[in-house]
Backbone as a ProteinNet text record, in pm:
[ID]
protein_1_A
[PRIMARY]
XXXXXXXXXXXXXXXXXXXXXXXXXXXXXXXXXXXXXXXXXXXXXXXXXXXXXXXXXXXXXXXXXXXXXXXXXXXXXXXXXXXXXXXXXXXXXXXXXXXXXXXXXXXXXXXXXXXXXXXXXXXXXXXXXXXXXXXXXX
[TERTIARY]
1031.3	992.8	987.3	1033.8	1040	936.6	886.1	795.4	775.8	670.3	648.3	523.8	519.7	384.1	327.5	380.4	321.9	182.9	132.1	-2.6	-93.7	-51.9	-107.9	-197.4	-337.6	-427.3	-418.2	-398.8	-380.9	-455.2	-529	-600.7	-497.9	-419.6	-316.3	-374.2	-301.2	-342.9	-235.2	-243.2	-131.3	-153.7	-52.8	-55.2	-142.4	-149.3	-245.6	-394.6	-412.6	-560.7	-599.1	-497	-514.8	-534.6	-472.3	-474.8	-608	-659.5	-795.6	-899.4	-900	-983.5	-984.9	-859.7	-829.1	-890.8	-866.6	-921.7	-1069.5	-1135.5	-1286.5	-1333.8	-1282	-1302.5	-1302.4	-1199.4	-1183	-1292.4	-1344.1	-1451.5	-1599.4	-1618.8	-1737.2	-1771.9	-1840.8	-1855.2	-1961.5	-2028.7	-2137.1	-2090.1	-1959.1	-1901.6	-1814.8	-1853.2	-1758.5	-1731.6	-1641.2	-1593.8	-1491.9	-1476	-1371.4	-1403.1	-1297.2	-1308.5	-1185.7	-1202.6	-1088.5	-1050.4	-929.4	-873.7	-788.4	-832.2	-759.2	-832.9	-765.6	-839.2	-936.3	-1028.3	-1125.2	-1158.6	-1147.8	-1075.9	-932.9	-866.2	-717.6	-633.5	-525.7	-421.8	-319.3	-268.2	-166.9	-34.6	73.2	204.3	203.6	173.2	171.1	79	-30	-115.3	-51.8	22.4	100.6	200.5	273.8	363.6	291.6	181.1	100.9	71.6	46.1	9.7	139.6	251.5	376.8	406.5	375.6	397.9	309.6	192.7	92.1	132.8	187.4	235	367.1	445.1	598.3	591.4	506.5	503.7	598.9	640.3	723.3	681.8	723.6	703.5	775.9	704.7	753.1	713.4	797.2	762.7	788.2	718.7	721.9	801.6	903.4	980.5	967.4	928.9	905.5	1037.6	1026.9	1144.4	1090.4	1187	1146.3	1128.2	1060.3	1052	1190.3	1277.4	1419.8	1498.1	1466.6	1535.5	1472.9	1354.2	1282.3	1333	1354.7	1390	1536.3	1615.3	1758.1	1751.6	1648.2	1642.4	1598.3	1501.2	1455.4	1544	1633.6	1724.5	1807.3	1855.8	1947.1	1852.9	1723.7	1636.4	1563.5	1533.8	1451.3	1516.7	1632.7	1711.6	1679.1	1756.9	1748.6	1625.9	1601.6	1473.9	1356.2	1327.5	1202.4	1207.7	1313.3	1336	1279.8	1338.1	1300.3	1157.8	1092.5	936.4	868.8	922.3	868.5	886.4	994.6	1021.6	903.5	891.5	802.4	662.4	623.4	480.6	467.1	565.7	548.4	564.3	622.1	637.4	487	433.4	304.3	213.6	208.6	123.8	135.9	255.9	286.4	194.1	139.7	59	-91.2	-117.9	-261.7	-271.7	-398.1	-412.1	-432.6	-472.7	-497.9	-508.7	-496.7	-493.3	-586.1	-723.2	-826.3	-914.9	-954.6	-1031	-1186.1	-1265.2	-1407.7	-1490.9	-1571	-1640.2	-1733.6	-1802.1	-1898.4	-1842	-1712.6	-1660.3	-1551.5	-1552.1	-1457.1	-1483	-1388	-1396.8	-1504.1	-1483.8	-1572	-1703	-1737.3	-1890.6	-1935.7	-1851.6	-1898.9	-1880.4	-1784.6	-1740	-1739.8	-1776.7	-1769.6	-1642.1	-1532.2	-1396.7	-1326	-1290.4	-1226.9	-1074.6	-1002.1	-852.4	-791.4	-680.4	-608.5	-575.4	-570.7	-501.9	-352.5	-275.8	-131	-83.2	-131.1	-99.1	-122.9	-258.9	-273.8	-190	-156.8	-75	75.5	117.5	263.5	249.8	156	136	143.8	70.9	74.6	206.6	275.4	415.3	508.3	499.9	587.5	558.9	439.6	400.6	445	435.1	495.7	641.3	712	850	902.6	805.6	837.4	902.7	881.2	938.7	836.2	865.9	771.8	795.9	691.5	705.9	813	843.8	960.3	1081.2	1091.2	1230.6	1235	1132.6	1147.9	1168.8	1123.7	1159.2	1297.9	1357.2	1491.1	1613.2
457.4	376.1	228.7	141.6	7.8	-82.5	-175.5	-261.1	-400.3	-470.9	-596.3	-594	-676.1	-692.6	-577.5	-514.9	-401.6	-388.7	-508.3	-521.8	-586.7	-595.7	-681	-589.7	-587.6	-507.4	-550.4	-458.6	-495.4	-383.4	-416.2	-317.9	-260.6	-164.6	-99.3	-10.9	-14.2	75.7	107.5	221.2	271.5	199.7	198.3	149.2	241.9	375.8	462.7	431.4	367.8	329.8	199.9	117.1	-11.2	34.5	149.7	212.9	265.5	328.2	406	297.3	192.3	82	-4.6	-15	-86.6	-12.2	115.5	193.2	201.2	209.1	197	71.6	-39.9	-172.4	-200.1	-134	-140.5	-59.7	27.8	99.7	73.8	16.8	-24.8	-168.7	-216.7	-377.7	-422.5	-330.1	-385.2	-451.1	-425.8	-480.1	-599.9	-729	-834.8	-902.5	-1007.1	-1066.6	-993.3	-1028.1	-976.5	-840.9	-749.1	-620.6	-594.7	-593.2	-561.8	-416.3	-387.3	-247.7	-225.1	-140.3	-112.7	-48.1	-7.7	52.4	-52.5	11.8	-58.7	49.8	20.4	-112.3	-109.8	-223.5	-234.5	-140.8	-99.1	-16.9	-107.9	-79.1	-142.5	-51.6	-102.4	-46.8	101.9	131.3	251.9	357.9	310	381.2	429.2	340.9	396.6	494.4	473.3	577.6	719.3	713.6	834.9	897.9	835.7	899.3	957.3	900.4	974.3	1097.8	1075.6	1200.6	1303.4	1271.8	1389.7	1470.5	1402	1464.9	1541.4	1467.2	1528.4	1628.4	1639.9	1734.7	1711.5	1582.9	1543.8	1388.9	1358.7	1230.9	1124.4	1014.6	899.7	781.2	694.3	569.8	447.9	336.5	221.7	117.4	66.1	-45.9	-176.1	-271	-402.4	-468.9	-520.7	-611.5	-743.2	-842.9	-957.1	-966.2	-1077.7	-1089	-1099.5	-1173.7	-1190.7	-1049.7	-966.6	-836.1	-746.4	-757	-690.3	-723	-850.8	-902.7	-856.5	-846.3	-790.3	-644.9	-580.5	-434.1	-424.6	-521.3	-509	-560.5	-652.2	-738.5	-619.9	-527.7	-438.8	-343.9	-342.2	-267.2	-358.1	-472.9	-567.4	-678	-721.2	-842.2	-955.1	-1055	-1163.7	-1241.4	-1269.7	-1357.9	-1287.7	-1166.7	-1083.6	-1084.2	-1055.9	-1029	-1160.3	-1273.2	-1412	-1439.2	-1386.3	-1409.1	-1307.2	-1200.6	-1110.8	-1163.8	-1236.4	-1305.8	-1406.3	-1488.6	-1595.2	-1548.2	-1439.8	-1394.2	-1344	-1260.6	-1215.6	-1326	-1437	-1543.4	-1607.9	-1618.2	-1665.5	-1579.7	-1455.7	-1375.9	-1380	-1426.9	-1435.8	-1540.4	-1635.5	-1742.7	-1707	-1577.6	-1531.3	-1426.1	-1391.9	-1284.4	-1141.1	-1146	-1012.5	-1028.1	-921.7	-923.6	-811.7	-831.8	-733.5	-778.1	-674.6	-698.1	-707.4	-783.7	-798.8	-661.9	-615.9	-499.4	-522.6	-629.6	-665.1	-652.4	-691.7	-690.4	-559.5	-480.1	-366.6	-275.7	-199.1	-82	29.6	42.2	146.1	105.3	-12.8	-46	-74.1	-137.3	-169.4	-51.7	30.5	127.5	277.1	282.4	423	482.3	413	460.8	441.3	553.5	534.9	551.3	456.8	459.5	588.5	623.4	735.5	698.6	796.7	761.8	774.3	719.1	727.2	869.4	943.7	1094.8	1153.2	1113.1	1168.6	1112.9	989	922.9	987.2	996.7	1071.2	1204.6	1274.9	1410.2	1422.2	1340.4	1325.7	1289	1193	1158.7	1277.4	1348.6	1463.3	1570.2	1590	1699.2	1655.3	1522.6	1494.6	1499	1495.5	1502.8	1647.4	1736.7	1865.6	1897.1	1796.2	1799	1853.8	1944.9	1966.7	1883.5	1887.7	1801.4	1833.4	1976.7	2029.1	1973	1970.7	1925.9	1778.3	1705.3	1549.2	1527.1	1606.5	1571.7	1598.7	1688.7	1726.6	1621.4
-938.3	-841.7	-867.8	-787.1	-806.6	-736.3	-797	-709.3	-786.8	-749.2	-796	-879.3	-981.6	-1053	-1108.9	-1217.1	-1269.5	-1306	-1369.7	-1393.3	-1302.8	-1173	-1073.8	-984.3	-997.1	-911.8	-770.4	-670.1	-537.3	-456.2	-344.8	-261.8	-177.9	-249.9	-157.7	-37.4	65.5	171.5	260.5	338.4	421.6	555.6	634.1	779.2	854.6	806.9	879.8	855.1	727.4	705.1	792.4	816.2	892.5	1055	1089.8	1216.8	1237.3	1139.3	1146.3	1165.6	1093.8	1097.4	1235.8	1266.3	1399.7	1527.2	1506.1	1622	1626.5	1510.5	1511.1	1553.7	1524.3	1566.4	1706.3	1773.2	1910.2	1992.6	1933.1	1999.7	1951.4	1845.3	1790	1782.2	1883.1	1890.4	1807.1	1728.3	1635.6	1528.4	1486.9	1372	1401.6	1346.5	1378.3	1242.7	1261.5	1145.5	1068.1	933.9	852.8	807.3	813.3	765.2	676.5	545	453.5	445.6	436.8	431.8	296.4	210.1	91.2	-12.2	-110.2	-238.8	-304	-353.9	-437.3	-557.3	-688.9	-729.3	-695.6	-713.8	-668.2	-774.2	-712.1	-787.4	-859.4	-966	-1036.9	-1017.9	-1040.1	-1026.3	-1082.2	-1209.8	-1255.8	-1211	-1125	-1059.8	-928.7	-869.9	-747.2	-782.5	-898.1	-937.5	-976.1	-1021.9	-1051.1	-917	-817.7	-683.9	-630.2	-655.2	-602.8	-696.9	-829.6	-924.6	-872	-847.5	-820.1	-689.3	-599.2	-477.1	-485.9	-563	-575.9	-690.4	-783.4	-879.3	-1009.4	-1016.2	-1133.8	-1176	-1286.8	-1336.7	-1247.9	-1236.9	-1159	-1231.8	-1260.8	-1336.6	-1256.2	-1292.9	-1209.6	-1276.5	-1213.7	-1266.6	-1201.7	-1262.7	-1197.3	-1159.9	-1043.2	-995.7	-953.4	-939.8	-878.8	-730	-691	-541.9	-479.4	-536.3	-481.2	-475.2	-583.8	-581	-472.1	-456.2	-360.4	-214	-204.4	-74.4	-43	-147.1	-133.5	-79.5	-123.7	-93.7	54.4	104.6	237.2	329.2	294.3	399.9	475.5	427.4	517.2	613.7	573.1	656.6	760.3	732.7	810.1	866.2	807.5	839.9	741.8	735.2	646.3	656.4	786	809.9	771.5	794.4	749.3	608.7	536.5	402.5	327.7	384.8	326.8	335.8	439.3	456.2	358.8	335.1	220.3	86.2	61.3	-65.9	-93.5	9.5	2.1	-19.1	50.2	39.2	-111.3	-169.3	-297.9	-411.5	-378	-477.8	-463.7	-356	-340.5	-414.2	-411	-481	-624.4	-667.9	-826.2	-868.8	-799.6	-835.4	-849.6	-822.6	-849.5	-920.6	-964.9	-1064.2	-992.9	-857.8	-801.2	-664.3	-599.1	-431	-407	-413.3	-391.6	-273.5	-203	-87	-130.8	-68.7	-109.3	-68.6	-174.9	-144.5	-21.6	-9.7	79.3	228.7	241.7	385.9	396.6	301.5	303.9	413.3	470.4	558.2	498.4	382.7	307.3	326.4	311.7	318.7	454.1	539	677.3	775.6	766.5	851.3	793.8	665.7	593.3	616.6	606.1	608.8	482.2	410.8	284.9	298.4	237.4	255.8	196.3	240.6	174.2	28.5	-55.2	-194.3	-170.8	-253.4	-247	-224.9	-304.3	-295.3	-161.8	-111.6	32.5	133.4	120.6	219.2	220.9	90.5	73.2	124.5	109.8	163.7	301.4	377.3	512.4	565.1	506.1	550	530.8	421.5	398.8	490.5	521.1	638.1	766.5	801.6	942.6	957.6	853	853.3	833.8	799.1	765.7	648	548.9	414.1	322.5	223.9	130.7	21.1	-78.7	-197.5	-279.4	-287.1	-359.8	-302.1	-172.3	-105.4	-144.5	-127.4	-147.5	-281.5	-388.5	-531.3	-558.1	-489.9	-520.4	-489.1
[MASK]
++++++++++++++++++++++++++++++++++++++++++++++++++++++++++++++++++++++++++++++++++++++++++++++++++++++++++++++++++++++++++++++++++++++++++

């Protein structure tokens, strides 16, 4: 698996986690202000790979790439303009030591909603597509 910043802790989350929090906030008007969504503590690249390995049942390693390399991978999927924005975002992140949500404003604390682990998210994705971990690993 390739990614950016091998030793950069980030509050990883799935789009499904964001949807869970958004749905709650649309129906629970008692919570106002900022609500952070993501893992606490933040995950590093090798921990993301471990989540894939756990679900797929084989070793997965994390290979660091540059923001420009990542942008080149994203351009065919999202277009050049979106890829340029992604590159700019990750170049900005390169200037900080971490991207971690605050525990005080986290969905875990404010809404009692825990984000999925990487392995849980991947398992759900494989289940939705009718793909077993064994097939995905092949």
